[in-house]
DRENTORKOL-3810 file (N, C-alpha, C; in nm, 4 decimals):
REM DRENTORKOL-3810
@n.u->10.4680; n.v->9.2992; n.w->8.2602; ca.u->10.4568; ca.v->9.2765; ca.w->8.4019; c.u->10.5252; c.v->9.1452; c.w->8.4388
@n.u->10.6005; n.v->9.1482; n.w->8.5453; ca.u->10.6630; ca.v->9.0280; ca.w->8.5943; c.u->10.7703; c.v->8.9733; c.w->8.5013
@n.u->10.8195; n.v->9.0560; n.w->8.4070; ca.u->10.9173; ca.v->9.0051; ca.w->8.3119; c.u->11.0502; c.v->8.9714; c.w->8.3787
@n.u->11.0838; n.v->9.0340; n.w->8.4905; ca.u->11.2076; ca.v->8.9972; ca.w->8.5589; c.u->11.1938; c.v->8.8578; c.w->8.6201
@n.u->11.0687; n.v->8.8116; n.w->8.6409; ca.u->11.0465; ca.v->8.6790; ca.w->8.6976; c.u->11.0872; c.v->8.5678; c.w->8.6008
@n.u->11.0908; n.v->8.5998; n.w->8.4712; ca.u->11.1278; ca.v->8.4997; ca.w->8.3722; c.u->11.2741; c.v->8.4582; c.w->8.3863
@n.u->11.3555; n.v->8.5446; n.w->8.4450; ca.u->11.4989; ca.v->8.5181; ca.w->8.4559; c.u->11.5385; c.v->8.4680; c.w->8.5952
@n.u->11.4399; n.v->8.4508; n.w->8.6814; ca.u->11.4671; ca.v->8.4051; ca.w->8.8170; c.u->11.4469; c.v->8.2534; c.w->8.8214
@n.u->11.5425; n.v->8.1801; n.w->8.8789; ca.u->11.5301; ca.v->8.0332; ca.w->8.8828; c.u->11.4294; c.v->7.9871; c.w->8.9899
@n.u->11.3005; n.v->7.9887; n.w->8.9520; ca.u->11.1950; ca.v->7.9397; ca.w->9.0412; c.u->11.1035; c.v->7.8488; c.w->8.9600
@n.u->11.0283; n.v->7.7642; n.w->9.0308; ca.u->10.9380; ca.v->7.6751; ca.w->8.9582; c.u->10.8143; c.v->7.7517; c.w->8.9107
@n.u->10.7383; n.v->7.6879; n.w->8.8239; ca.u->10.6239; ca.v->7.7537; ca.w->8.7586; c.u->10.5138; c.v->7.7910; c.w->8.8581
@n.u->10.4910; n.v->7.7097; n.w->8.9587; ca.u->10.3876; ca.v->7.7400; ca.w->9.0587; c.u->10.4220; c.v->7.8688; c.w->9.1325
@n.u->10.5459; n.v->7.8799; n.w->9.1758; ca.u->10.5912; ca.v->8.0005; ca.w->9.2459; c.u->10.5808; c.v->8.1217; c.w->9.1546
@n.u->10.6219; n.v->8.1061; n.w->9.0292; ca.u->10.6158; ca.v->8.2143; ca.w->8.9317; c.u->10.4708; c.v->8.2631; c.w->8.9155
@n.u->10.3774; n.v->8.1690; n.w->8.9025; ca.u->10.2365; ca.v->8.2062; ca.w->8.8848; c.u->10.1802; c.v->8.2748; c.w->9.0093
@n.u->10.2223; n.v->8.2300; n.w->9.1263; ca.u->10.1775; ca.v->8.2954; ca.w->9.2497; c.u->10.2300; c.v->8.4387; c.w->9.2567
@n.u->10.3551; n.v->8.4581; n.w->9.2196; ca.u->10.4140; ca.v->8.5919; ca.w->9.2220; c.u->10.3487; c.v->8.6825; c.w->9.1176
@n.u->10.3219; n.v->8.6288; n.w->8.9986; ca.u->10.2518; ca.v->8.7070; ca.w->8.8966; c.u->10.1120; c.v->8.7425; c.w->8.9461
@n.u->10.0468; n.v->8.6475; n.w->9.0119; ca.u->9.9135; ca.v->8.6721; ca.w->9.0668; c.u->9.9136; c.v->8.7825; c.w->9.1705
@n.u->10.0120; n.v->8.7830; n.w->9.2597; ca.u->10.0163; ca.v->8.8864; ca.w->9.3628; c.u->10.0463; c.v->9.0231; c.w->9.3009
@n.u->10.1270; n.v->9.0247; n.w->9.1953; ca.u->10.1549; ca.v->9.1514; ca.w->9.1252; c.u->10.0266; c.v->9.2041; c.w->9.0610
@n.u->9.9529; n.v->9.1151; n.w->8.9943; ca.u->9.8275; ca.v->9.1564; ca.w->8.9294; c.u->9.7261; c.v->9.2080; c.w->9.0312
@n.u->9.7170; n.v->9.1403; n.w->9.1446; ca.u->9.6219; ca.v->9.1838; ca.w->9.2486; c.u->9.6624; c.v->9.3191; c.w->9.3070
@n.u->9.7916; n.v->9.3422; n.w->9.3227; ca.u->9.8398; ca.v->9.4713; ca.w->9.3724; c.u->9.8064; c.v->9.5810; c.w->9.2719
@n.u->9.8275; n.v->9.5548; n.w->9.1436; ca.u->9.7993; ca.v->9.6549; ca.w->9.0408; c.u->9.6497; c.v->9.6845; c.w->9.0324
@n.u->9.5663; n.v->9.5826; n.w->9.0458; ca.u->9.4213; ca.v->9.6025; ca.w->9.0449; c.u->9.3806; c.v->9.6889; c.w->9.1643
@n.u->9.4349; n.v->9.6581; n.w->9.2810; ca.u->9.4043; ca.v->9.7346; ca.w->9.4014; c.u->9.4459; c.v->9.8804; c.w->9.3846
@n.u->9.5647; n.v->9.9044; n.w->9.3291; ca.u->9.6131; ca.v->10.0410; ca.w->9.3079; c.u->9.5228; c.v->10.1175; c.w->9.2106
@n.u->9.4803; n.v->10.0512; n.w->9.1010; ca.u->9.3890; ca.v->10.1152; ca.w->9.0053; c.u->9.2575; c.v->10.1549; c.w->9.0729
@n.u->9.2028; n.v->10.0634; n.w->9.1521; ca.u->9.0756; ca.v->10.0920; ca.w->9.2198; c.u->9.0916; c.v->10.2029; c.w->9.3236
@n.u->9.2059; n.v->10.2075; n.w->9.3920; ca.u->9.2307; ca.v->10.3153; ca.w->9.4881; c.u->9.2291; c.v->10.4508; c.w->9.4198
@n.u->9.2933; n.v->10.4588; n.w->9.3027; ca.u->9.2960; ca.v->10.5847; ca.w->9.2274; c.u->9.1562; c.v->10.6227; c.w->9.1804
@n.u->9.0807; n.v->10.5243; n.w->9.1340; ca.u->8.9451; ca.v->10.5507; ca.w->9.0867; c.u->8.8570; c.v->10.6013; c.w->9.2010
@n.u->8.8671; n.v->10.5382; n.w->9.3177; ca.u->8.7879; ca.v->10.5799; ca.w->9.4341; c.u->8.8253; c.v->10.7222; c.w->9.4739
@n.u->8.9538; n.v->10.7517; n.w->9.4778; ca.u->8.9974; ca.v->10.8858; ca.w->9.5165; c.u->8.9455; c.v->10.9909; c.w->9.4183
@n.u->8.9545; n.v->10.9615; n.w->9.2884; ca.u->8.9042; ca.v->11.0550; ca.w->9.1870; c.u->8.7545; c.v->11.0776; c.w->9.2026
@n.u->8.6808; n.v->10.9688; n.w->9.2212; ca.u->8.5354; ca.v->10.9810; ca.w->9.2390; c.u->8.5013; c.v->11.0588; c.w->9.3664
@n.u->8.5781; n.v->11.0363; n.w->9.4718; ca.u->8.5543; ca.v->11.1106; ca.w->9.5961; c.u->8.5767; c.v->11.2599; c.w->9.5743
@n.u->8.6827; n.v->11.2952; n.w->9.5027; ca.u->8.7093; ca.v->11.4364; ca.w->9.4743; c.u->8.5971; c.v->11.4991; c.w->9.3930
@n.u->8.5552; n.v->11.4307; n.w->9.2874; ca.u->8.4485; ca.v->11.4827; ca.w->9.2018; c.u->8.3186; c.v->11.4974; c.w->9.2813
@n.u->8.2862; n.v->11.3968; n.w->9.3601; ca.u->8.1623; ca.v->11.3999; ca.w->9.4380; c.u->8.1662; c.v->11.5110; c.w->9.5421
@n.u->8.2749; n.v->11.5201; n.w->9.6161; ca.u->8.2868; ca.v->11.6248; ca.w->9.7175; c.u->8.2820; c.v->11.7631; c.w->9.6525
@n.u->8.3551; n.v->11.7794; n.w->9.5430; ca.u->8.3544; ca.v->11.9070; ca.w->9.4712; c.u->8.2155; c.v->11.9418; c.w->9.4197
@n.u->8.1466; n.v->11.8435; n.w->9.3658; ca.u->8.0109; ca.v->11.8656; ca.w->9.3163; c.u->7.9157; c.v->11.9078; c.w->9.4269
@n.u->7.9208; n.v->11.8380; n.w->9.5389; ca.u->7.8347; ca.v->11.8742; ca.w->9.6527; c.u->7.8702; c.v->12.0132; c.w->9.7052
@n.u->7.9987; n.v->12.0438; n.w->9.7111; ca.u->8.0413; ca.v->12.1754; ca.w->9.7606; c.u->7.9915; c.v->12.2865; c.w->9.6678
@n.u->8.0121; n.v->12.2699; n.w->9.5383; ca.u->7.9668; ca.v->12.3716; ca.w->9.4426; c.u->7.8151; c.v->12.3869; c.w->9.4436
@n.u->7.7450; n.v->12.2764; n.w->9.4493; ca.u->7.5985; ca.v->12.2830; ca.w->9.4506; c.u->7.5494; c.v->12.3495; c.w->9.5799
@n.u->7.6154; n.v->12.3205; n.w->9.6907; ca.u->7.5786; ca.v->12.3836; ca.w->9.8183; c.u->7.6003; c.v->12.5347; c.w->9.8130
@n.u->7.7127; n.v->12.5765; n.w->9.7558; ca.u->7.7405; ca.v->12.7202; ca.w->9.7427; c.u->7.6357; c.v->12.7854; c.w->9.6536
@n.u->7.6019; n.v->12.7195; n.w->9.5437; ca.u->7.4981; ca.v->12.7702; ca.w->9.4539; c.u->7.3659; c.v->12.7852; c.w->9.5296
@n.u->7.3261; n.v->12.6828; n.w->9.6021; ca.u->7.1996; ca.v->12.6861; ca.w->9.6783; c.u->7.2036; c.v->12.7999; c.w->9.7795
@n.u->7.3147; n.v->12.8154; n.w->9.8463; ca.u->7.3284; ca.v->12.9182; ca.w->9.9488; c.u->7.3110; c.v->13.0583; c.w->9.8902
@n.u->7.3843; n.v->13.0872; n.w->9.7835; ca.u->7.3837; ca.v->13.2235; ca.w->9.7295; c.u->7.2669; c.v->13.2545; c.w->9.6363
@n.u->7.2131; n.v->13.1542; n.w->9.5692; ca.u->7.1071; ca.v->13.1814; ca.w->9.4724; c.u->6.9679; c.v->13.1414; c.w->9.5197
@n.u->6.9595; n.v->13.0662; n.w->9.6287; ca.u->6.8273; ca.v->13.0274; ca.w->9.6781; c.u->6.8027; c.v->13.0688; c.w->9.8235
@n.u->6.8956; n.v->13.0393; n.w->9.9118; ca.u->6.8727; ca.v->13.0660; ca.w->10.0541; c.u->6.8781; c.v->13.2157; c.w->10.0841
@n.u->6.9873; n.v->13.2825; n.w->10.0428; ca.u->6.9993; ca.v->13.4260; ca.w->10.0725; c.u->6.8881; c.v->13.5095; c.w->10.0083
@n.u->6.8565; n.v->13.4896; n.w->9.8807; ca.u->6.7524; ca.v->13.5733; ca.w->9.8188; c.u->6.6104; c.v->13.5446; c.w->9.8691
@n.u->6.5832; n.v->13.4234; n.w->9.9147; ca.u->6.4457; ca.v->13.3926; ca.w->9.9566; c.u->6.4211; c.v->13.4396; c.w->10.0995
@n.u->6.2990; n.v->13.4827; n.w->10.1224; ca.u->6.2645; ca.v->13.5333; ca.w->10.2550; c.u->6.2002; c.v->13.4284; c.w->10.3434
@n.u->6.1340; n.v->13.3323; n.w->10.2835; ca.u->6.0622; ca.v->13.2310; ca.w->10.3628; c.u->6.0989; c.v->13.0910; c.w->10.3139
@n.u->6.0579; n.v->12.9936; n.w->10.3952; ca.u->6.0809; ca.v->12.8540; ca.w->10.3581; c.u->6.0045; c.v->12.8190; c.w->10.2306
@n.u->5.8870; n.v->12.8724; n.w->10.2167; ca.u->5.8036; ca.v->12.8447; ca.w->10.0985; c.u->5.8723; c.v->12.8937; c.w->9.9717
@n.u->5.9331; n.v->13.0131; n.w->9.9775; ca.u->6.0051; ca.v->13.0659; ca.w->9.8610; c.u->6.1279; c.v->12.9799; c.w->9.8290
@n.u->6.1955; n.v->12.9368; n.w->9.9338; ca.u->6.3143; ca.v->12.8524; ca.w->9.9156; c.u->6.2763; c.v->12.7208; c.w->9.8484
@n.u->6.1755; n.v->12.6535; n.w->9.9004; ca.u->6.1323; ca.v->12.5249; ca.w->9.8441; c.u->6.0790; c.v->12.5444; c.w->9.7024
@n.u->6.0021; n.v->12.6507; n.w->9.6835; ca.u->5.9491; ca.v->12.6816; ca.w->9.5506; c.u->6.0619; c.v->12.7090; c.w->9.4512
@n.u->6.1625; n.v->12.7840; n.w->9.4949; ca.u->6.2764; ca.v->12.8153; ca.w->9.4090; c.u->6.3549; c.v->12.6906; c.w->9.3719
@n.u->6.3700; n.v->12.6003; n.w->9.4697; ca.u->6.4451; ca.v->12.4767; ca.w->9.4439; c.u->6.3679; c.v->12.3836; c.w->9.3513
@n.u->6.2416; n.v->12.3603; n.w->9.3844; ca.u->6.1616; ca.v->12.2674; ca.w->9.3052; c.u->6.1127; c.v->12.3284; c.w->9.1747
@n.u->6.1227; n.v->12.4606; n.w->9.1627; ca.u->6.0778; ca.v->12.5289; ca.w->9.0413; c.u->6.1640; c.v->12.5002; c.w->8.9208
@n.u->6.2856; n.v->12.4555; n.w->8.9431; ca.u->6.3762; ca.v->12.4234; ca.w->8.8313; c.u->6.4105; c.v->12.2744; c.w->8.8377
@n.u->6.3744; n.v->12.2020; n.w->8.7347; ca.u->6.4021; ca.v->12.0579; ca.w->8.7341; c.u->6.5520; c.v->12.0283; c.w->8.7273
@n.u->6.6303; n.v->12.1238; n.w->8.6807; ca.u->6.7750; ca.v->12.1030; ca.w->8.6742; c.u->6.8320; c.v->12.0770; c.w->8.8138
@n.u->6.7715; n.v->12.1363; n.w->8.9165; ca.u->6.8178; ca.v->12.1119; ca.w->9.0540; c.u->6.8026; c.v->11.9642; c.w->9.0904
@n.u->6.6903; n.v->11.9062; n.w->9.0521; ca.u->6.6674; ca.v->11.7647; ca.w->9.0826; c.u->6.7629; c.v->11.6750; c.w->9.0028
@n.u->6.7907; n.v->11.7132; n.w->8.8776; ca.u->6.8868; ca.v->11.6359; ca.w->8.7972; c.u->7.0269; c.v->11.6438; c.w->8.8563
@n.u->7.0626; n.v->11.7610; n.w->8.9052; ca.u->7.1945; ca.v->11.7758; ca.w->8.9688; c.u->7.2022; c.v->11.6897; c.w->9.0943
@n.u->7.0961; n.v->11.6918; n.w->9.1747; ca.u->7.0937; ca.v->11.6064; ca.w->9.2944; c.u->7.1032; c.v->11.4593; c.w->9.2565
@n.u->7.0301; n.v->11.4195; n.w->9.1539; ca.u->7.0361; ca.v->11.2812; ca.w->9.1085; c.u->7.1787; c.v->11.2454; c.w->9.0655
@n.u->7.2430; n.v->11.3333; n.w->8.9924; ca.u->7.3810; ca.v->11.3116; ca.w->8.9486; c.u->7.4760; c.v->11.3014; c.w->9.0682
@n.u->7.4593; n.v->11.3899; n.w->9.1659; ca.u->7.5471; ca.v->11.3886; ca.w->9.2831; c.u->7.5280; c.v->11.2620; c.w->9.3667
@n.u->7.4039; n.v->11.2199; n.w->9.3847; ca.u->7.3808; ca.v->11.0975; ca.w->9.4631; c.u->7.4257; c.v->10.9730; c.w->9.3863
@n.u->7.4185; n.v->10.9786; n.w->9.2538; ca.u->7.4704; ca.v->10.8677; ca.w->9.1730; c.u->7.6222; c.v->10.8597; c.w->9.1868
@n.u->7.6882; n.v->10.9737; n.w->9.1862; ca.u->7.8343; ca.v->10.9721; ca.w->9.2027; c.u->7.8712; c.v->10.9261; c.w->9.3435
@n.u->7.7902; n.v->10.9607; n.w->9.4424; ca.u->7.8143; ca.v->10.9134; ca.w->9.5790; c.u->7.7979; c.v->10.7610; c.w->9.5850
@n.u->7.6944; n.v->10.7101; n.w->9.5177; ca.u->7.6742; ca.v->10.5653; ca.w->9.5136; c.u->7.7937; c.v->10.4987; c.w->9.4460
@n.u->7.8451; n.v->10.5591; n.w->9.3379; ca.u->7.9610; ca.v->10.5037; ca.w->9.2671; c.u->8.0831; c.v->10.4974; c.w->9.3595
@n.u->8.0997; n.v->10.5997; n.w->9.4424; ca.u->8.2107; ca.v->10.5986; ca.w->9.5400; c.u->8.1960; c.v->10.4784; c.w->9.6330
@n.u->8.0762; n.v->10.4572; n.w->9.6850; ca.u->8.0542; ca.v->10.3440; ca.w->9.7759; c.u->8.0765; c.v->10.2104; c.w->9.7053
@n.u->8.0286; n.v->10.2002; n.w->9.5820; ca.u->8.0428; ca.v->10.0768; ca.w->9.5045; c.u->8.1903; c.v->10.0453; c.w->9.4797
@n.u->8.2649; n.v->10.1424; n.w->9.4296; ca.u->8.4062; ca.v->10.1182; ca.w->9.4002; c.u->8.4907; c.v->10.1063; c.w->9.5261
@n.u->8.4483; n.v->10.1686; n.w->9.6340; ca.u->8.5190; ca.v->10.1524; ca.w->9.7628; c.u->8.5079; c.v->10.0073; c.w->9.8084
@n.u->8.3882; n.v->9.9492; n.w->9.7916; ca.u->8.3703; ca.v->9.8078; ca.w->9.8252; c.u->8.4581; c.v->9.7177; c.w->9.7394
@n.u->8.4649; n.v->9.7465; n.w->9.6094; ca.u->8.5514; ca.v->9.6686; ca.w->9.5199; c.u->8.6980; c.v->9.6863; c.w->9.5572
@n.u->8.7349; n.v->9.8081; n.w->9.5956; ca.u->8.8729; ca.v->9.8374; ca.w->9.6350; c.u->8.9099; c.v->9.7601; c.w->9.7615
@n.u->8.8198; n.v->9.7591; n.w->9.8591; ca.u->8.8448; ca.v->9.6855; ca.w->9.9836; c.u->8.8597; c.v->9.5362; c.w->9.9562
@n.u->8.7765; n.v->9.4830; n.w->9.8666; ca.u->8.7847; ca.v->9.3419; ca.w->9.8321; c.u->8.9174; c.v->9.3117; c.w->9.7615
@n.u->8.9583; n.v->9.3990; n.w->9.6701; ca.u->9.0848; ca.v->9.3800; ca.w->9.5988; c.u->9.2028; c.v->9.3856; c.w->9.6960
@n.u->9.1960; n.v->9.4758; n.w->9.7933; ca.u->9.3025; ca.v->9.4850; ca.w->9.8938; c.u->9.3093; c.v->9.3569; c.w->9.9762
@n.u->9.1938; n.v->9.3066; n.w->10.0146; ca.u->9.1883; ca.v->9.1834; ca.w->10.0937; c.u->9.2452; c.v->9.0654; c.w->10.0145
@n.u->9.2093; n.v->9.0550; n.w->9.8851; ca.u->9.2617; ca.v->8.9468; ca.w->9.8012; c.u->9.4128; c.v->8.9577; c.w->9.7860
@n.u->9.4631; n.v->9.0795; n.w->9.7671; ca.u->9.6068; ca.v->9.1009; ca.w->9.7541; c.u->9.6800; c.v->9.0566; c.w->9.8804
@n.u->9.6325; n.v->9.1057; n.w->9.9962; ca.u->9.7009; ca.v->9.0727; ca.w->10.1216; c.u->9.6902; c.v->8.9237; c.w->10.1530
@n.u->9.5786; n.v->8.8636; n.w->10.1175; ca.u->9.5609; ca.v->8.7209; ca.w->10.1411; c.u->9.6628; c.v->8.6391; c.w->10.0616
@n.u->9.6788; n.v->8.6711; n.w->9.9333; ca.u->9.7748; ca.v->8.5981; ca.w->9.8509; c.u->9.9184; c.v->8.6275; c.w->9.8944
@n.u->9.9466; n.v->8.7518; n.w->9.9299; ca.u->10.0810; ca.v->8.7882; ca.w->9.9776; c.u->10.1150; c.v->8.7085; c.w->10.1033
@n.u->10.0201; n.v->8.6998; n.w->10.1967; ca.u->10.0438; ca.v->8.6239; ca.w->10.3203; c.u->10.0586; c.v->8.4744; c.w->10.2918
@n.u->9.9823; n.v->8.4243; n.w->10.1949; ca.u->9.9943; ca.v->8.2833; ca.w->10.1581; c.u->10.1340; c.v->8.2529; c.w->10.1047
@n.u->10.1881; n.v->8.3428; n.w->10.0236; ca.u->10.3233; ca.v->8.3239; ca.w->9.9710; c.u->10.4240; c.v->8.3229; c.w->10.0858
@n.u->10.4072; n.v->8.4149; n.w->10.1804; ca.u->10.4994; ca.v->8.4210; ca.w->10.2946; c.u->10.4908; c.v->8.2931; c.w->10.3777
@n.u->10.3684; n.v->8.2464; n.w->10.4030; ca.u->10.3495; ca.v->8.1265; ca.w->10.4848; c.u->10.4032; c.v->8.0007; c.w->10.4165
@n.u->10.3980; n.v->7.9972; n.w->10.2841; ca.u->10.4421; ca.v->7.8791; ca.w->10.2102; c.u->10.5850; c.v->7.8935; c.w->10.1574
@n.u->10.6589; n.v->7.9889; n.w->10.2080; ca.u->10.7953; ca.v->8.0123; ca.w->10.1588; c.u->10.8809; c.v->7.8870; c.w->10.1612
@n.u->10.8729; n.v->7.8120; n.w->10.2683; ca.u->10.9561; ca.v->7.6913; ca.w->10.2814; c.u->10.9223; c.v->7.5915; c.w->10.1707
@n.u->10.7935; n.v->7.5790; n.w->10.1375; ca.u->10.7522; ca.v->7.4857; ca.w->10.0319; c.u->10.7855; c.v->7.5386; c.w->9.8925
@n.u->10.7790; n.v->7.6705; n.w->9.8750; ca.u->10.8013; ca.v->7.7287; ca.w->9.7432; c.u->10.9492; c.v->7.7337; c.w->9.7057
@n.u->11.0359; n.v->7.7523; n.w->9.8047; ca.u->11.1809; ca.v->7.7548; ca.w->9.7801; c.u->11.2426; c.v->7.6354; c.w->9.8521
@n.u->11.2244; n.v->7.5181; n.w->9.7940; ca.u->11.2678; ca.v->7.3923; ca.w->9.8577; c.u->11.4183; c.v->7.3734; c.w->9.8505
@n.u->11.4740; n.v->7.4035; n.w->9.7363; ca.u->11.6167; ca.v->7.3873; ca.w->9.7135; c.u->11.6935; c.v->7.4814; c.w->9.8057
@n.u->11.8012; n.v->7.4332; n.w->9.8655; ca.u->11.8787; ca.v->7.5142; ca.w->9.9593; c.u->11.9365; c.v->7.6386; c.w->9.8928
@n.u->11.9805; n.v->7.6247; n.w->9.7680; ca.u->12.0347; ca.v->7.7394; ca.w->9.6951; c.u->11.9248; c.v->7.8432; c.w->9.6694
@n.u->11.8058; n.v->7.7969; n.w->9.6294; ca.u->11.6927; ca.v->7.8884; ca.w->9.6072; c.u->11.6575; c.v->7.9607; c.w->9.7376
@n.u->11.6591; n.v->7.8865; n.w->9.8481; ca.u->11.6245; ca.v->7.9447; ca.w->9.9782; c.u->11.7225; c.v->8.0564; c.w->10.0144
@n.u->11.8500; n.v->8.0354; n.w->9.9852; ca.u->11.9510; ca.v->8.1366; ca.w->10.0156; c.u->11.9404; c.v->8.2577; c.w->9.9236
@n.u->11.8909; n.v->8.2375; n.w->9.8016; ca.u->11.8828; ca.v->8.3452; ca.w->9.7024; c.u->11.7469; c.v->8.4170; c.w->9.7005
@n.u->11.6503; n.v->8.3682; n.w->9.7754; ca.u->11.5148; ca.v->8.4245; ca.w->9.7683; c.u->11.5098; c.v->8.5707; c.w->9.8101
@n.u->11.6015; n.v->8.6150; n.w->9.8960; ca.u->11.6013; ca.v->8.7550; ca.w->9.9395; c.u->11.6201; c.v->8.8505; c.w->9.8219
@n.u->11.6934; n.v->8.8063; n.w->9.7182; ca.u->11.7101; ca.v->8.8907; ca.w->9.5995; c.u->11.5762; c.v->8.9113; c.w->9.5288
@n.u->11.4999; n.v->8.8041; n.w->9.5173; ca.u->11.3662; ca.v->8.8126; ca.w->9.4572; c.u->11.2754; c.v->8.9006; c.w->9.5427
@n.u->11.2817; n.v->8.8835; n.w->9.6737; ca.u->11.1993; ca.v->8.9640; ca.w->9.7643; c.u->11.2335; c.v->9.1117; c.w->9.7525
@n.u->11.3636; n.v->9.1418; n.w->9.7417; ca.u->11.4068; ca.v->9.2811; ca.w->9.7250; c.u->11.3547; c.v->9.3389; c.w->9.5936
@n.u->11.3595; n.v->9.2592; n.w->9.4880; ca.u->11.3116; ca.v->9.3046; ca.w->9.3572; c.u->11.1606; c.v->9.3289; c.w->9.3616
@n.u->11.0879; n.v->9.2409; n.w->9.4275; ca.u->10.9423; ca.v->9.2584; ca.w->9.4394; c.u->10.9120; c.v->9.3864; c.w->9.5182
@n.u->10.9884; n.v->9.4135; n.w->9.6202; ca.u->10.9695; ca.v->9.5347; ca.w->9.7005; c.u->11.0031; c.v->9.6583; c.w->9.6176
@n.u->11.1136; n.v->9.6511; n.w->9.5449; ca.u->11.1603; ca.v->9.7665; ca.w->9.4671; c.u->11.0694; c.v->9.7933; c.w->9.3472
@n.u->11.0353; n.v->9.6905; n.w->9.2717; ca.u->10.9590; ca.v->9.7071; ca.w->9.1479; c.u->10.8093; c.v->9.7296; c.w->9.1716
@n.u->10.7522; n.v->9.6576; n.w->9.2684; ca.u->10.6064; ca.v->9.6581; ca.w->9.2846; c.u->10.5590; c.v->9.7000; c.w->9.4231
@n.u->10.6515; n.v->9.7344; n.w->9.5119; ca.u->10.6186; ca.v->9.7713; ca.w->9.6490; c.u->10.5385; c.v->9.6609; c.w->9.7183
@n.u->10.5835; n.v->9.5372; n.w->9.6995; ca.u->10.5205; ca.v->9.4213; ca.w->9.7618; c.u->10.6206; c.v->9.3619; c.w->9.8596
@n.u->10.5850; n.v->9.3628; n.w->9.9873; ca.u->10.6722; ca.v->9.3113; ca.w->10.0913; c.u->10.6423; c.v->9.1635; c.w->10.1139
@n.u->10.7402; n.v->9.0786; n.w->10.0870; ca.u->10.7235; ca.v->8.9351; ca.w->10.1084; c.u->10.8048; c.v->8.8855; c.w->10.2282
@n.u->10.8547; n.v->8.9786; n.w->10.3062; ca.u->10.9296; ca.v->8.9410; ca.w->10.4258; c.u->10.8375; c.v->8.9186; c.w->10.5461
@n.u->10.7428; n.v->9.0093; n.w->10.5656; ca.u->10.6580; ca.v->9.0052; ca.w->10.6847; c.u->10.5119; c.v->9.0101; c.w->10.6444
@n.u->10.4279; n.v->8.9398; n.w->10.7163; ca.u->10.2845; ca.v->8.9412; ca.w->10.6884; c.u->10.2215; c.v->9.0747; c.w->10.7284
@n.u->10.2628; n.v->9.1288; n.w->10.8412; ca.u->10.2016; ca.v->9.2519; ca.w->10.8926; c.u->10.2756; c.v->9.3740; c.w->10.8418
@n.u->10.2477; n.v->9.4113; n.w->10.7178; ca.u->10.3102; ca.v->9.5341; ca.w->10.6657; c.u->10.2224; c.v->9.5976; c.w->10.5617
END
């Protein structure tokens, strides 16, 4: 990661900030994938369990008492519900972590943009920084041109 940064003429502080923003972007992307996977599993689980309840408990039972008795009569139903609500909780937990990771990424990205003048002090570095910005956009999909993107 960030190996192209080793060949770019920038100071160590700038290099560490760029490596940091790359790491934060990668963490955010990993958490986004994890949240999406958990959402799919949770939604699929609830959908399948609902279909099961509909066809094997609601349709065959004639009264509310039979339905409740049929549901509570098998402890596996309660374990499945516990599993589904645990997966739902996991979605909420990782969604919170994902939102925090996104906020940290955007915060550091904006800090780099705001401090551009200080980070590329040399006139030659300032003129060449667009090449680094293009590489960051191409390699890591990190926009260092504008804060609002």
